[in-house]
PyMOL Python script that loads the backbone (N, CA, C, O; Angstrom):
from pymol import cmd

cmd.read_pdbstr("""\
ATOM      1  N   MET A   1       0.834  -1.177   0.000  1.00  0.00           N
ATOM      2  CA  MET A   1       0.000   0.000   0.000  1.00  0.00           C
ATOM      3  C   MET A   1       0.883   1.247   0.000  1.00  0.00           C
ATOM      4  O   MET A   1       1.858   1.334   0.747  1.00  0.00           O
ATOM      5  N   ILE A   2       0.533   2.181  -0.827  1.00  0.00           N
ATOM      6  CA  ILE A   2       1.276   3.436  -0.933  1.00  0.00           C
ATOM      7  C   ILE A   2       0.581   4.475  -0.072  1.00  0.00           C
ATOM      8  O   ILE A   2      -0.619   4.712  -0.208  1.00  0.00           O
ATOM      9  N   ASP A   3       1.350   5.095   0.818  1.00  0.00           N
ATOM     10  CA  ASP A   3       0.811   6.171   1.638  1.00  0.00           C
ATOM     11  C   ASP A   3       0.917   7.469   0.855  1.00  0.00           C
ATOM     12  O   ASP A   3       1.857   7.681   0.089  1.00  0.00           O
ATOM     13  N   LEU A   4      -0.061   8.323   1.061  1.00  0.00           N
ATOM     14  CA  LEU A   4      -0.059   9.625   0.412  1.00  0.00           C
ATOM     15  C   LEU A   4      -0.443  10.686   1.430  1.00  0.00           C
ATOM     16  O   LEU A   4      -1.166  10.415   2.388  1.00  0.00           O
ATOM     17  N   PHE A   5       0.049  11.889   1.209  1.00  0.00           N
ATOM     18  CA  PHE A   5      -0.373  13.010   2.027  1.00  0.00           C
ATOM     19  C   PHE A   5      -1.818  13.354   1.694  1.00  0.00           C
ATOM     20  O   PHE A   5      -2.308  13.031   0.612  1.00  0.00           O
ATOM     21  N   ILE A   6      -2.491  14.004   2.620  1.00  0.00           N
ATOM     22  CA  ILE A   6      -3.892  14.376   2.419  1.00  0.00           C
ATOM     23  C   ILE A   6      -4.020  15.319   1.224  1.00  0.00           C
ATOM     24  O   ILE A   6      -4.929  15.169   0.408  1.00  0.00           O
ATOM     25  N   HIS A   7      -3.126  16.276   1.122  1.00  0.00           N
ATOM     26  CA  HIS A   7      -3.184  17.253   0.033  1.00  0.00           C
ATOM     27  C   HIS A   7      -2.319  16.773  -1.133  1.00  0.00           C
ATOM     28  O   HIS A   7      -1.119  16.550  -0.974  1.00  0.00           O
ATOM     29  N   MET A   8      -2.926  16.619  -2.282  1.00  0.00           N
ATOM     30  CA  MET A   8      -2.215  16.079  -3.449  1.00  0.00           C
ATOM     31  C   MET A   8      -1.004  16.930  -3.826  1.00  0.00           C
ATOM     32  O   MET A   8       0.010  16.400  -4.280  1.00  0.00           O
ATOM     33  N   GLU A   9      -1.106  18.237  -3.640  1.00  0.00           N
ATOM     34  CA  GLU A   9       0.026  19.091  -4.019  1.00  0.00           C
ATOM     35  C   GLU A   9       1.265  18.774  -3.177  1.00  0.00           C
ATOM     36  O   GLU A   9       2.390  18.949  -3.645  1.00  0.00           O
ATOM     37  N   THR A  10       1.068  18.312  -1.948  1.00  0.00           N
ATOM     38  CA  THR A  10       2.211  17.938  -1.113  1.00  0.00           C
ATOM     39  C   THR A  10       2.904  16.704  -1.676  1.00  0.00           C
ATOM     40  O   THR A  10       4.132  16.612  -1.646  1.00  0.00           O
ATOM     41  N   ASN A  11       2.122  15.752  -2.190  1.00  0.00           N
ATOM     42  CA  ASN A  11       2.711  14.574  -2.829  1.00  0.00           C
ATOM     43  C   ASN A  11       3.560  14.990  -4.028  1.00  0.00           C
ATOM     44  O   ASN A  11       4.658  14.474  -4.237  1.00  0.00           O
ATOM     45  N   ASN A  12       3.034  15.931  -4.809  1.00  0.00           N
ATOM     46  CA  ASN A  12       3.769  16.420  -5.975  1.00  0.00           C
ATOM     47  C   ASN A  12       5.041  17.159  -5.553  1.00  0.00           C
ATOM     48  O   ASN A  12       6.078  17.034  -6.205  1.00  0.00           O
ATOM     49  N   LYS A  13       4.963  17.915  -4.482  1.00  0.00           N
ATOM     50  CA  LYS A  13       6.142  18.640  -3.989  1.00  0.00           C
ATOM     51  C   LYS A  13       7.211  17.657  -3.515  1.00  0.00           C
ATOM     52  O   LYS A  13       8.397  17.853  -3.782  1.00  0.00           O
ATOM     53  N   ALA A  14       6.796  16.598  -2.812  1.00  0.00           N
ATOM     54  CA  ALA A  14       7.761  15.601  -2.339  1.00  0.00           C
ATOM     55  C   ALA A  14       8.490  14.968  -3.514  1.00  0.00           C
ATOM     56  O   ALA A  14       9.706  14.781  -3.460  1.00  0.00           O
ATOM     57  N   GLU A  15       7.768  14.638  -4.568  1.00  0.00           N
ATOM     58  CA  GLU A  15       8.393  14.049  -5.760  1.00  0.00           C
ATOM     59  C   GLU A  15       9.319  15.046  -6.440  1.00  0.00           C
ATOM     60  O   GLU A  15      10.398  14.676  -6.903  1.00  0.00           O
ATOM     61  N   ALA A  16       8.904  16.306  -6.503  1.00  0.00           N
ATOM     62  CA  ALA A  16       9.738  17.345  -7.120  1.00  0.00           C
ATOM     63  C   ALA A  16      11.025  17.546  -6.324  1.00  0.00           C
ATOM     64  O   ALA A  16      12.097  17.708  -6.908  1.00  0.00           O
ATOM     65  N   ILE A  17      10.925  17.537  -4.995  1.00  0.00           N
ATOM     66  CA  ILE A  17      12.107  17.701  -4.145  1.00  0.00           C
ATOM     67  C   ILE A  17      13.069  16.546  -4.363  1.00  0.00           C
ATOM     68  O   ILE A  17      14.269  16.761  -4.533  1.00  0.00           O
ATOM     69  N   LYS A  18      12.551  15.317  -4.358  1.00  0.00           N
ATOM     70  CA  LYS A  18      13.420  14.151  -4.550  1.00  0.00           C
ATOM     71  C   LYS A  18      14.120  14.202  -5.904  1.00  0.00           C
ATOM     72  O   LYS A  18      15.310  13.900  -6.000  1.00  0.00           O
ATOM     73  N   ALA A  19      13.392  14.581  -6.944  1.00  0.00           N
ATOM     74  CA  ALA A  19      13.998  14.673  -8.276  1.00  0.00           C
ATOM     75  C   ALA A  19      15.064  15.758  -8.303  1.00  0.00           C
ATOM     76  O   ALA A  19      16.140  15.559  -8.867  1.00  0.00           O
ATOM     77  N   TRP A  20      14.771  16.902  -7.697  1.00  0.00           N
ATOM     78  CA  TRP A  20      15.729  18.002  -7.676  1.00  0.00           C
ATOM     79  C   TRP A  20      16.977  17.596  -6.906  1.00  0.00           C
ATOM     80  O   TRP A  20      18.093  17.855  -7.355  1.00  0.00           O
ATOM     81  N   LEU A  21      16.799  16.955  -5.740  1.00  0.00           N
ATOM     82  CA  LEU A  21      17.946  16.533  -4.932  1.00  0.00           C
ATOM     83  C   LEU A  21      18.830  15.543  -5.687  1.00  0.00           C
ATOM     84  O   LEU A  21      20.054  15.592  -5.570  1.00  0.00           O
ATOM     85  N   SER A  22      18.223  14.653  -6.453  1.00  0.00           N
ATOM     86  CA  SER A  22      19.022  13.652  -7.174  1.00  0.00           C
ATOM     87  C   SER A  22      19.898  14.297  -8.239  1.00  0.00           C
ATOM     88  O   SER A  22      20.926  13.738  -8.620  1.00  0.00           O
ATOM     89  N   ASN A  23      19.498  15.470  -8.721  1.00  0.00           N
ATOM     90  CA  ASN A  23      20.265  16.153  -9.758  1.00  0.00           C
ATOM     91  C   ASN A  23      21.135  17.296  -9.232  1.00  0.00           C
ATOM     92  O   ASN A  23      21.899  17.897  -9.987  1.00  0.00           O
ATOM     93  N   ASN A  24      21.018  17.592  -7.937  1.00  0.00           N
ATOM     94  CA  ASN A  24      21.726  18.754  -7.377  1.00  0.00           C
ATOM     95  C   ASN A  24      22.387  18.425  -6.053  1.00  0.00           C
ATOM     96  O   ASN A  24      22.317  19.213  -5.110  1.00  0.00           O
ATOM     97  N   ARG A  25      23.022  17.281  -5.974  1.00  0.00           N
ATOM     98  CA  ARG A  25      23.635  16.841  -4.714  1.00  0.00           C
ATOM     99  C   ARG A  25      24.736  17.766  -4.235  1.00  0.00           C
ATOM    100  O   ARG A  25      25.033  17.799  -3.040  1.00  0.00           O
ATOM    101  N   ARG A  26      25.345  18.512  -5.130  1.00  0.00           N
ATOM    102  CA  ARG A  26      26.400  19.447  -4.720  1.00  0.00           C
ATOM    103  C   ARG A  26      25.819  20.634  -3.953  1.00  0.00           C
ATOM    104  O   ARG A  26      26.500  21.248  -3.132  1.00  0.00           O
ATOM    105  N   LEU A  27      24.560  20.947  -4.230  1.00  0.00           N
ATOM    106  CA  LEU A  27      23.938  22.116  -3.601  1.00  0.00           C
ATOM    107  C   LEU A  27      23.259  21.784  -2.273  1.00  0.00           C
ATOM    108  O   LEU A  27      23.440  22.502  -1.290  1.00  0.00           O
ATOM    109  N   GLU A  28      22.488  20.714  -2.239  1.00  0.00           N
ATOM    110  CA  GLU A  28      21.756  20.320  -1.038  1.00  0.00           C
ATOM    111  C   GLU A  28      21.638  18.802  -0.999  1.00  0.00           C
ATOM    112  O   GLU A  28      21.649  18.136  -2.034  1.00  0.00           O
ATOM    113  N   THR A  29      21.526  18.273   0.210  1.00  0.00           N
ATOM    114  CA  THR A  29      21.271  16.844   0.416  1.00  0.00           C
ATOM    115  C   THR A  29      20.168  16.728   1.470  1.00  0.00           C
ATOM    116  O   THR A  29      19.783  17.716   2.095  1.00  0.00           O
ATOM    117  N   GLN A  30      19.672  15.515   1.652  1.00  0.00           N
ATOM    118  CA  GLN A  30      18.697  15.320   2.722  1.00  0.00           C
ATOM    119  C   GLN A  30      19.312  15.708   4.063  1.00  0.00           C
ATOM    120  O   GLN A  30      18.632  16.256   4.931  1.00  0.00           O
ATOM    121  N   GLY A  31      20.589  15.422   4.225  1.00  0.00           N
ATOM    122  CA  GLY A  31      21.279  15.780   5.463  1.00  0.00           C
ATOM    123  C   GLY A  31      21.368  17.274   5.680  1.00  0.00           C
ATOM    124  O   GLY A  31      21.139  17.756   6.790  1.00  0.00           O
ATOM    125  N   SER A  32      21.696  18.014   4.634  1.00  0.00           N
ATOM    126  CA  SER A  32      21.792  19.476   4.785  1.00  0.00           C
ATOM    127  C   SER A  32      20.422  20.094   5.041  1.00  0.00           C
ATOM    128  O   SER A  32      20.303  21.067   5.786  1.00  0.00           O
ATOM    129  N   LEU A  33      19.391  19.528   4.423  1.00  0.00           N
ATOM    130  CA  LEU A  33      18.030  20.019   4.658  1.00  0.00           C
ATOM    131  C   LEU A  33      17.578  19.685   6.081  1.00  0.00           C
ATOM    132  O   LEU A  33      16.922  20.492   6.738  1.00  0.00           O
ATOM    133  N   ALA A  34      17.934  18.493   6.546  1.00  0.00           N
ATOM    134  CA  ALA A  34      17.588  18.103   7.916  1.00  0.00           C
ATOM    135  C   ALA A  34      18.210  19.081   8.907  1.00  0.00           C
ATOM    136  O   ALA A  34      17.554  19.520   9.852  1.00  0.00           O
ATOM    137  N   LYS A  35      19.468  19.415   8.688  1.00  0.00           N
ATOM    138  CA  LYS A  35      20.168  20.349   9.576  1.00  0.00           C
ATOM    139  C   LYS A  35      19.508  21.723   9.533  1.00  0.00           C
ATOM    140  O   LYS A  35      19.288  22.342  10.574  1.00  0.00           O
ATOM    141  N   LYS A  36      19.194  22.197   8.340  1.00  0.00           N
ATOM    142  CA  LYS A  36      18.572  23.512   8.179  1.00  0.00           C
ATOM    143  C   LYS A  36      17.244  23.603   8.914  1.00  0.00           C
ATOM    144  O   LYS A  36      16.938  24.629   9.522  1.00  0.00           O
ATOM    145  N   PHE A  37      16.452  22.532   8.860  1.00  0.00           N
ATOM    146  CA  PHE A  37      15.118  22.549   9.457  1.00  0.00           C
ATOM    147  C   PHE A  37      15.068  21.928  10.847  1.00  0.00           C
ATOM    148  O   PHE A  37      13.990  21.791  11.425  1.00  0.00           O
ATOM    149  N   GLY A  38      16.223  21.551  11.389  1.00  0.00           N
ATOM    150  CA  GLY A  38      16.276  21.033  12.745  1.00  0.00           C
ATOM    151  C   GLY A  38      15.607  19.678  12.918  1.00  0.00           C
ATOM    152  O   GLY A  38      15.056  19.381  13.978  1.00  0.00           O
ATOM    153  N   LYS A  39      15.657  18.858  11.876  1.00  0.00           N
ATOM    154  CA  LYS A  39      15.057  17.522  11.907  1.00  0.00           C
ATOM    155  C   LYS A  39      16.141  16.489  11.654  1.00  0.00           C
ATOM    156  O   LYS A  39      17.241  16.825  11.213  1.00  0.00           O
ATOM    157  N   SER A  40      15.829  15.243  11.931  1.00  0.00           N
ATOM    158  CA  SER A  40      16.790  14.182  11.627  1.00  0.00           C
ATOM    159  C   SER A  40      16.744  13.868  10.134  1.00  0.00           C
ATOM    160  O   SER A  40      15.726  14.073   9.474  1.00  0.00           O
ATOM    161  N   ARG A  41      17.863  13.367   9.616  1.00  0.00           N
ATOM    162  CA  ARG A  41      17.885  12.972   8.216  1.00  0.00           C
ATOM    163  C   ARG A  41      16.874  11.860   7.963  1.00  0.00           C
ATOM    164  O   ARG A  41      16.267  11.795   6.894  1.00  0.00           O
ATOM    165  N   SER A  42      16.699  10.995   8.940  1.00  0.00           N
ATOM    166  CA  SER A  42      15.722   9.899   8.807  1.00  0.00           C
ATOM    167  C   SER A  42      14.309  10.447   8.643  1.00  0.00           C
ATOM    168  O   SER A  42      13.541   9.954   7.817  1.00  0.00           O
ATOM    169  N   PHE A  43      13.965  11.466   9.428  1.00  0.00           N
ATOM    170  CA  PHE A  43      12.624  12.051   9.332  1.00  0.00           C
ATOM    171  C   PHE A  43      12.424  12.722   7.973  1.00  0.00           C
ATOM    172  O   PHE A  43      11.352  12.621   7.377  1.00  0.00           O
ATOM    173  N   VAL A  44      13.453  13.402   7.489  1.00  0.00           N
ATOM    174  CA  VAL A  44      13.371  14.026   6.169  1.00  0.00           C
ATOM    175  C   VAL A  44      13.157  12.943   5.109  1.00  0.00           C
ATOM    176  O   VAL A  44      12.300  13.083   4.236  1.00  0.00           O
ATOM    177  N   SER A  45      13.927  11.879   5.190  1.00  0.00           N
ATOM    178  CA  SER A  45      13.808  10.781   4.224  1.00  0.00           C
ATOM    179  C   SER A  45      12.423  10.143   4.276  1.00  0.00           C
ATOM    180  O   SER A  45      11.793   9.937   3.239  1.00  0.00           O
ATOM    181  N   LEU A  46      11.952   9.832   5.474  1.00  0.00           N
ATOM    182  CA  LEU A  46      10.620   9.226   5.616  1.00  0.00           C
ATOM    183  C   LEU A  46       9.532  10.141   5.066  1.00  0.00           C
ATOM    184  O   LEU A  46       8.575   9.673   4.449  1.00  0.00           O
ATOM    185  N   SER A  47       9.678  11.428   5.287  1.00  0.00           N
ATOM    186  CA  SER A  47       8.682  12.388   4.803  1.00  0.00           C
ATOM    187  C   SER A  47       8.704  12.499   3.285  1.00  0.00           C
ATOM    188  O   SER A  47       7.651  12.460   2.648  1.00  0.00           O
ATOM    189  N   LEU A  48       9.895  12.637   2.694  1.00  0.00           N
ATOM    190  CA  LEU A  48       9.992  12.776   1.239  1.00  0.00           C
ATOM    191  C   LEU A  48       9.564  11.506   0.515  1.00  0.00           C
ATOM    192  O   LEU A  48       9.060  11.568  -0.607  1.00  0.00           O
ATOM    193  N   ASN A  49       9.761  10.361   1.148  1.00  0.00           N
ATOM    194  CA  ASN A  49       9.367   9.090   0.539  1.00  0.00           C
ATOM    195  C   ASN A  49       7.956   8.672   0.922  1.00  0.00           C
ATOM    196  O   ASN A  49       7.520   7.564   0.609  1.00  0.00           O
ATOM    197  N   LYS A  50       7.245   9.570   1.604  1.00  0.00           N
ATOM    198  CA  LYS A  50       5.852   9.371   2.009  1.00  0.00           C
ATOM    199  C   LYS A  50       5.660   8.117   2.853  1.00  0.00           C
ATOM    200  O   LYS A  50       4.601   7.490   2.826  1.00  0.00           O
ATOM    201  N   GLN A  51       6.701   7.763   3.601  1.00  0.00           N
ATOM    202  CA  GLN A  51       6.578   6.666   4.556  1.00  0.00           C
ATOM    203  C   GLN A  51       6.071   7.196   5.893  1.00  0.00           C
ATOM    204  O   GLN A  51       5.627   6.428   6.747  1.00  0.00           O
ATOM    205  N   SER A  52       6.138   8.494   6.066  1.00  0.00           N
ATOM    206  CA  SER A  52       5.510   9.193   7.186  1.00  0.00           C
ATOM    207  C   SER A  52       4.656  10.284   6.560  1.00  0.00           C
ATOM    208  O   SER A  52       5.173  11.178   5.890  1.00  0.00           O
ATOM    209  N   VAL A  53       3.358  10.211   6.778  1.00  0.00           N
ATOM    210  CA  VAL A  53       2.448  11.187   6.160  1.00  0.00           C
ATOM    211  C   VAL A  53       1.676  11.966   7.232  1.00  0.00           C
ATOM    212  O   VAL A  53       0.520  12.341   7.038  1.00  0.00           O
ATOM    213  N   THR A  54       2.336  12.196   8.352  1.00  0.00           N
ATOM    214  CA  THR A  54       1.730  12.972   9.432  1.00  0.00           C
ATOM    215  C   THR A  54       1.679  14.448   9.041  1.00  0.00           C
ATOM    216  O   THR A  54       2.275  14.874   8.052  1.00  0.00           O
ATOM    217  N   ARG A  55       0.957  15.201   9.840  1.00  0.00           N
ATOM    218  CA  ARG A  55       0.888  16.651   9.596  1.00  0.00           C
ATOM    219  C   ARG A  55       2.285  17.270   9.669  1.00  0.00           C
ATOM    220  O   ARG A  55       2.614  18.164   8.890  1.00  0.00           O
ATOM    221  N   ALA A  56       3.108  16.786  10.614  1.00  0.00           N
ATOM    222  CA  ALA A  56       4.478  17.306  10.742  1.00  0.00           C
ATOM    223  C   ALA A  56       5.280  17.016   9.477  1.00  0.00           C
ATOM    224  O   ALA A  56       6.051  17.862   9.025  1.00  0.00           O
ATOM    225  N   SER A  57       5.106  15.833   8.906  1.00  0.00           N
ATOM    226  CA  SER A  57       5.806  15.486   7.666  1.00  0.00           C
ATOM    227  C   SER A  57       5.336  16.353   6.515  1.00  0.00           C
ATOM    228  O   SER A  57       6.138  16.832   5.714  1.00  0.00           O
ATOM    229  N   GLU A  58       4.026  16.551   6.439  1.00  0.00           N
ATOM    230  CA  GLU A  58       3.471  17.389   5.373  1.00  0.00           C
ATOM    231  C   GLU A  58       3.992  18.822   5.495  1.00  0.00           C
ATOM    232  O   GLU A  58       4.350  19.445   4.495  1.00  0.00           O
ATOM    233  N   ASN A  59       4.031  19.338   6.723  1.00  0.00           N
ATOM    234  CA  ASN A  59       4.560  20.689   6.929  1.00  0.00           C
ATOM    235  C   ASN A  59       6.032  20.766   6.530  1.00  0.00           C
ATOM    236  O   ASN A  59       6.465  21.748   5.927  1.00  0.00           O
ATOM    237  N   LEU A  60       6.793  19.736   6.864  1.00  0.00           N
ATOM    238  CA  LEU A  60       8.215  19.720   6.509  1.00  0.00           C
ATOM    239  C   LEU A  60       8.399  19.731   5.000  1.00  0.00           C
ATOM    240  O   LEU A  60       9.215  20.495   4.485  1.00  0.00           O
ATOM    241  N   VAL A  61       7.657  18.898   4.285  1.00  0.00           N
ATOM    242  CA  VAL A  61       7.764  18.855   2.823  1.00  0.00           C
ATOM    243  C   VAL A  61       7.433  20.228   2.238  1.00  0.00           C
ATOM    244  O   VAL A  61       8.140  20.712   1.354  1.00  0.00           O
ATOM    245  N   ASN A  62       6.375  20.849   2.722  1.00  0.00           N
ATOM    246  CA  ASN A  62       6.001  22.175   2.217  1.00  0.00           C
ATOM    247  C   ASN A  62       7.074  23.215   2.538  1.00  0.00           C
ATOM    248  O   ASN A  62       7.372  24.074   1.708  1.00  0.00           O
ATOM    249  N   ASP A  63       7.655  23.141   3.739  1.00  0.00           N
ATOM    250  CA  ASP A  63       8.713  24.088   4.110  1.00  0.00           C
ATOM    251  C   ASP A  63       9.969  23.890   3.260  1.00  0.00           C
ATOM    252  O   ASP A  63      10.582  24.863   2.821  1.00  0.00           O
ATOM    253  N   ILE A  64      10.350  22.638   3.029  1.00  0.00           N
ATOM    254  CA  ILE A  64      11.520  22.351   2.193  1.00  0.00           C
ATOM    255  C   ILE A  64      11.286  22.845   0.774  1.00  0.00           C
ATOM    256  O   ILE A  64      12.164  23.461   0.170  1.00  0.00           O
ATOM    257  N   TYR A  65      10.100  22.575   0.245  1.00  0.00           N
ATOM    258  CA  TYR A  65       9.795  23.009  -1.120  1.00  0.00           C
ATOM    259  C   TYR A  65       9.871  24.534  -1.222  1.00  0.00           C
ATOM    260  O   TYR A  65      10.451  25.067  -2.168  1.00  0.00           O
ATOM    261  N   GLU A  66       9.293  25.227  -0.260  1.00  0.00           N
ATOM    262  CA  GLU A  66       9.328  26.697  -0.273  1.00  0.00           C
ATOM    263  C   GLU A  66      10.770  27.202  -0.216  1.00  0.00           C
ATOM    264  O   GLU A  66      11.138  28.120  -0.948  1.00  0.00           O
ATOM    265  N   TYR A  67      11.581  26.603   0.651  1.00  0.00           N
ATOM    266  CA  TYR A  67      12.991  26.985   0.769  1.00  0.00           C
ATOM    267  C   TYR A  67      13.731  26.767  -0.556  1.00  0.00           C
ATOM    268  O   TYR A  67      14.433  27.661  -1.030  1.00  0.00           O
ATOM    269  N   LEU A  68      13.573  25.585  -1.149  1.00  0.00           N
ATOM    270  CA  LEU A  68      14.263  25.287  -2.407  1.00  0.00           C
ATOM    271  C   LEU A  68      13.749  26.175  -3.539  1.00  0.00           C
ATOM    272  O   LEU A  68      14.512  26.570  -4.421  1.00  0.00           O
ATOM    273  N   HIS A  69      12.470  26.481  -3.510  1.00  0.00           N
ATOM    274  CA  HIS A  69      11.898  27.354  -4.540  1.00  0.00           C
ATOM    275  C   HIS A  69      12.473  28.766  -4.423  1.00  0.00           C
ATOM    276  O   HIS A  69      12.846  29.378  -5.424  1.00  0.00           O
ATOM    277  N   GLU A  70      12.541  29.273  -3.197  1.00  0.00           N
ATOM    278  CA  GLU A  70      13.063  30.625  -3.008  1.00  0.00           C
ATOM    279  C   GLU A  70      14.552  30.705  -3.288  1.00  0.00           C
ATOM    280  O   GLU A  70      15.017  31.669  -3.896  1.00  0.00           O
ATOM    281  N   LYS A  71      15.316  29.689  -2.845  1.00  0.00           N
ATOM    282  CA  LYS A  71      16.774  29.751  -2.985  1.00  0.00           C
ATOM    283  C   LYS A  71      17.273  29.331  -4.366  1.00  0.00           C
ATOM    284  O   LYS A  71      18.219  29.920  -4.889  1.00  0.00           O
ATOM    285  N   TYR A  72      16.635  28.307  -4.963  1.00  0.00           N
ATOM    286  CA  TYR A  72      17.142  27.742  -6.218  1.00  0.00           C
ATOM    287  C   TYR A  72      16.136  27.801  -7.379  1.00  0.00           C
ATOM    288  O   TYR A  72      16.473  27.450  -8.510  1.00  0.00           O
ATOM    289  N   GLY A  73      14.923  28.239  -7.101  1.00  0.00           N
ATOM    290  CA  GLY A  73      13.940  28.387  -8.174  1.00  0.00           C
ATOM    291  C   GLY A  73      13.324  27.097  -8.689  1.00  0.00           C
ATOM    292  O   GLY A  73      12.923  27.019  -9.850  1.00  0.00           O
ATOM    293  N   ILE A  74      13.245  26.074  -7.826  1.00  0.00           N
ATOM    294  CA  ILE A  74      12.626  24.828  -8.338  1.00  0.00           C
ATOM    295  C   ILE A  74      11.133  25.014  -8.492  1.00  0.00           C
ATOM    296  O   ILE A  74      10.434  24.089  -8.907  1.00  0.00           O
TER     297      ILE A  74
END
""", "prot")
cmd.dss("prot")
cmd.show_as("cartoon", "prot")
cmd.util.cbc("prot")
cmd.orient("prot")
């Protein structure tokens, strides 16, 4: 069974973040994002892979997307 966030746009943002990270490892990693947002790398990974779909995970995905959009224009 595939878990999904309640809001479809969050699912799309998680996929966009993962794709961007895979192509821009020199700029940011899950580890650097975890440090920036004060979360563990494991929590970032679980959230981006939709293995944790809690409100906290959804908020994290939205915050990461906003940060990457503002800083790098994704």
